[in-house]
N, C-alpha and C positions, 0 to 999 in steps of 0.2 A: 217404485220412486215414493209413489205417497208413503208406503212403509216406512222406506228410509227416513224420509222427514218426521213421520211420526215418532220413530224411535230415537232421532236426535232430540225432538220437542220433550218427549218424556226424559230421556236422560239430564238433560240442561234440567228440570225438574225434580231428578233423585230419585224417579219409578223406576229403579232399576229390574224389581221382580216381575215387571210388566214389560219392560224391555226385552228379557231374556226370551222367552218363548217365542215373540215378534222377529227376534234378529236368528234364532236358530232356525226358522222356517224359511227365512229369507236364503240361510245358507245351503238348505237342502234344495230350494228351488232352482237358486245361481249355479249350482253345481249338477243338477239334474238337465238342466236347461243348455247353461254354455260348456260344463264340464269343468273337472275340479283344479285345474291348473289357468282355467280364464283368468283374466281380471275381472269381471264381476266378481266372481266365486271368492275371489282372494279378498278382495275390497269388502264384502259380505261377513268374510270368516274375520277379518280384523276388526271389526267394530264388533261381533261377538265377543273376541277376545277381550276387546276394549270393557264390555259389560261386565264379564267374567272378573275381571282386575276390578270393576267397582264394587262389587259383591264378593269381593276378598276370598275370589276361587282361584288364588296367585299360581297353584300349580298347573293348573288347566290355563291358562293365562300365557303360564308359559310355554306349557309346552306347542302350543296353539300359535303362538308369535313363533316359536323356532321353526315349525313346519313353515309357514306363511314366508318366513324370510328364507329358509332353504329354497323355495319354490321363484320368489322374486328376484335372487340371484341368481337363480339359472336361466329365467327367462327376461326377466328385464332388466337385471344387471343394479348394479348401485347408484346408477346415478336417476334413478327413478326416483320419484318423491312416494312414493308408497313405500319404498322399499326403507328410504330414509325414516319415513314414518313409522316404520314397523320394528327398523332397528333401536328406534329411539324410546316407544315401548316396551320394549323387550329387556333394555335396558332399565327401565323404572321400575318395570316387574322385579330386575331381578336386585335394584335397590330396595324395594319393598322386603323383600326376600334374607336381606341380610347380607347380600352375598355380592360385597361392596366390591372385590377384586373385577370380577368380571362386569357387573357393570360399569364399572371405571374404563376396563378396556375398551369397551363395547360404545361408551358415549365419544371414547378420544377415534374411534373408530367412525363414528356418526359425523362427528364435526370435521374430519379429515373428508372423506366425500363430499358433507353440506358444502364446504367451501370452496371445492372445486368444481364441484356441479351448479351451487345455485349461487354461492358469493358469501364473502365474508361477514357482511351485515345482513342477510337473509333473515328473517323472522326465525324459521327451521333451524338456521344455524346458531342464534343466538339462545334459540330456548337450548337446544342441546350443549351447548357454552355452560349455561345458567345449572340444566341440573348435573353437570360434571360438576362444577363447581361447589354444589352443595354436597354431591356425595364423598369430594376430598374435604369437606370439613368436616364429615363423620369419622375420617381416619385420620384426623389430626393435621391433613396437610392443609393448614391456615394460608400460607401464604401464596401459595398458588393460587388455592379458592379464591383470596381475596384479590389477585391480578386477574383472573378470570371476569371475576363480578366487577371491577371497574372496567375492563374494554367491554364486556355486555351494555353496563351502564352506557356509558361513552357513544356506544356505536346505538342505541336507543334512541337515546337526545338526539343525535344528529337526522335519523331516519323515520322517529314519530313522534319527537318533541319531547319538550320537558315534563309535561303533565299527562302523559298517555298512559292508562294504567298500566302496561307491562312495563314501562320507562320507569315508576312509582312502586312497581315490585322490585325491580333491580337497585334500586335506592335502597328499600328494605333490604333484601338480600345480602346486599354487601354491609349496610347497618350490623344487621346480624352475626357477620361474618368479623368484623371488628372488635364488636361486642366481646365474642368468643376468644379473642386473643388479648382483648382488655385495653384497647384502645376505645376509651369510652367518652372520650371529649367529642371523637370524629363520627363513634356511632349516634352520639344523642345528637348533634347537628342534622345529619341524614336521617334521621327518624323525626324529627322535628319538619323536616322540609316535607317527608311523604305524609307525616299527619296535617300537616295546615292545607295541603292539596287536598289530601283524601276528604277531610273534614269541611272543604269548602264545595267541590265536586259531588261527592257521594252521600256526604250526609254522616249526621255523627252515629247512624243507628246500622250503618253499612258495615257488615263484618271486616273487610280491609282496613276501614277507620281504625274499629274497635281492635284489631289485632294490634296499629299501628300506637294504637295510645296503650295497650298494654306491655308493648315493647318499651315506649317510654318510661313507664313505671319499673319495669324489671330494671333498664340503665339507670334512673333515679335512686335506686334501692341498691344496685352496687358502687355508686360512686359515693352514697350516704358511706357506707361497711370502709369505704378506703378514705374516705374522709375527703375526698374530692370535692373542691366548689361547683355549684350547681350555676352557671351563667343566670343574670339576672332575666335576660331575654326568654328564657324558658319557663321565667315564674309568670310572666305579661302573659306568656303563649296558654299557660295555664290556668289564668284568672279568664283571659277572655273566653276558653273553652266553657268554662263553668256558666260564666253569664250567657253565652249563647245557648248554652244546653238548656238553663234552667229558663230562658224566656220562651224555648220553643218547647221541651219535654216536661218542664215541673223542675221543682227542687228533688223530689225523692227518685226520678227515673232513674232506673239503673244505670244508663248513660251518663246522666249529669253527677251519679254518686263516683263512677270511674273516672271522669274531668275533678270530681272534688278529691280522690285519693292522689292523682298526678300532680295536683296545688302541694297539696300537704307536703308530697314526699320532695317536689320543687321546694317550697319553704324551708324545711328541714335541710335540704341541703345547701343551702344559701344561708343558713345561721340564723332564719329565723323563727326561732321556733316558739315563740309564744303564741303568733297566729297560726304556727301550723299545730302545735297541741289541740286549739278547740276545733279544726277541721279534722284531725286525725281520731278524736272523740267520735265525731259523727260517721264518718267513714266506718270506725270499726262495730258502732253500735250495728247500723245498717247489714254488716257483712255479714256481723255473728248472727241475725236474724236470716238472712236468706244462706248461709253458705253454712253455719254451724261453727261453734267456737274451736272445733279441729282441723279445719279447714288452712291449707297452706296460707292461702290468699289471708284469711283469720290471721293467721299466727305471726305473720311478716308485718301487719300492720299493728297488731300489738309489739312487737321488737322495736319499729320505728316509734312507737308511740313512747314505751321506755326510755327508748335512746333521746328522746328530744328530753323530756322531764328529765332526764339524768344533766342534760346539756345546761339547763335551766335551775338547778338544784335543788330541783323540788321530789323529795322523797317522802309524801305524805301519804302518797299513795300506795300503800304496803304491798295489797293486793295484787296491783297493776304491775308493780316490778317485779314481785313472783311470777306473774304471768308470765313477762315477760322474759327472765330467765329460764320458765318452763320452755316457752314457744323456741326458743334459741338450738335447747337443745333435741326437741322435736325435729324442727328444721336440719339442724343438721344430720341427725338420724337417716330423715328422708332423704336427702341427699347423698 
């Protein structure tokens, strides 16, 4: 039991290589003590399979999960929670191995069992629905993916509340699928909701907050490319982010610069090119130093700056305009 808790703590901290021998030993002990098909041994094997997945040994993780699942279906049936967890983990491994068709089939099976035995709003059911939606988006079935993300979000709002981390992840998941389908305005509104909550609850340096801001930057860039106007409230949100992060982290902190980039993009999308140009130059200078001149993020900033200057009718910086043209060609080749 103590080793199990230690393994869980080490896994949460990402020390997977230390967890591996610990869990291998637990499997050997539980199988010799209780038998290889006992519930304690199967639980230990399931945790070991999870660690194998964490270190990207996907083939072994798949093989172990299949063996565990076969035993659980024979001994405990599909209604047992461990059976459903193993099925979900196996589907995730298959998805990571690019076996999309089998992963989708297995996720549908998990959802059917989970809805029957645990209920449609149970957290395990909702996680399976979310994973299925993500897998469907990969194979371009965006309509069903969006429908599933909406249902998961609605259920999480009711059961967990509007600002629970899993609810906010559902908000972000739905926004990503809508972005992929080209519904940029609704996607932007949802990412704004996720970002505002995460900035307040988790702080600007939390990975989830950083991902939300990056997704807003991506959306703003696409809106500029499609000549869609950015709402004024997005500009004001970005101003508040810059002000708050400057106060807490300082003007040159990477998270402040990220907020400045989002503000510059929102100003460009709102048609405020003159203010945008000053910010774009600051952000570009920082990203050239930190990421290099050929990094996709740097190249993207060069193209936006070139666009803003063109809209102002300012062609005096011929070097920048040449760079912007080259950057568009490089990004096109990367895509």
